[in-house]
C-alpha positions, 0 to 999 in steps of 0.5 A: 684449364688455367692454374693459379696460386693463392697465398696469404701474403703477410708481414711475415711471408713473401710480400705481394710483389715478389710473390707475384714474380715467383708465381709468374716465373714458374709459369702459373697463370694467375695469383689470387690474394685473400682478404680480411680487414682485421679479426676481433679477438672475441668471436661468435663465429668459429673458424670453419676448419676448427681450432684457433684462427691462424694469425695470417687472417689478421696479418694479411696485406690489404688486398688491393694494395697487394694486387697493385704491387703484383700488377707492376711486378708480374706484367703477364700474370692474371690477378684475382681477389679471393675473395673480396668481402663486399658487405664490409666495403663502401661501394663507391670506394670499392668501385674505384679500387677495383677499376683502378687495379683493372686499369693499372694491370691492363685488364688482368683482374678477376673480381672474386667476391663473397658475403663473408663468414665472420660475423664479428668482423662484418659487424665491426664495419657497421653491417648487419650480418643477417642482411649481408647478402642483400647489402652485397647485391645492392653494392654490386649493382651500384658498382656496375652503374659507376663502372659503366655510366658517365653519370651514375646514381643509385637509390636502394635500401642500403646504397644511395647516391645522386648523379656522380662522376667516377673515373677511371672506368675498368678497362674490361667492360662492363667490369672485370669478370665477377665470380661469387664464392659460396655453397650451392643454393637457390639464393646464391644462384639468384645472385650470380645470375643477376649480377655476376659472371660465374661461381667459385665453389669448393670441391668437384662434388659441389660442382656436379650437384649444383651446376645444373641448378645454376644453369637453370637460374641463368636461363630463368633471367634470359642468360646463356648458361654456357657463359657461366665461368667456373673457378675453384679454390682447393689446397689439394694437388692430387693429379686425378683431382686436377683432371676432374676439375678440368673435365667439369669445365672449370676455367681456372683452378686456384691452388691455395698454399700455406703462408711461408717465406721465400725459400719454402715457397720456392720449393713448394711452387717447384713441386707443383710444376708438373701440374702445369703441363698436365692441364696445358 
């Protein structure tokens, strides 16, 4: 199992390039960046962890700009989006951003995606919150066309464009690995089986309870359930929990750390170093 790090990189913390260098120098395998375009001051969606939404949610660097900087600063680090809120993006531009980072990085990108939880943020982008799953599906299918076809087109309910050229193509074909975040459920698993490569759940119990259903969803569309790629994001660093993720077949565990400056971050990363040898 690989160990990665995810932190909100903001104008008040370590910037993405230096962050990637610090992570790579200590031997972690990957770095993931989260995404929020902005945060409306009046919100109908409560913060999932309770209380006020922390300022890093509206101070974070643009995800793809940050990953491009990281690709140059840390030439061996796997890079990931944790996660891209697909329904907020124009799919044609998003396809180009993803392909560009994948190619600039030499094929080191993991494309973590989700449907989004902040209704106000999503609706500011002109997206109907209740339709975000269907919109995400079409955008992902359209992006696959752009990534894999010399002449691509798409005609759907939410996405439509005529024959078009778009380069660069992703170095990884038919695109970087796509892992979908979300709670276990039949709708989520239908999405993953149709257009993604794996699942990014939270917590070991979620994996135990949900993985059999995800395997059945893969089988129902003629895909090999053994090909499912499991990622996980967790702020907890208990060694026994790390072992449990490995036992469950998680390919990559991304440890989420609070946003902080260089000195504090260095000490935090150093404290996590024993975990690397534990999973090696």
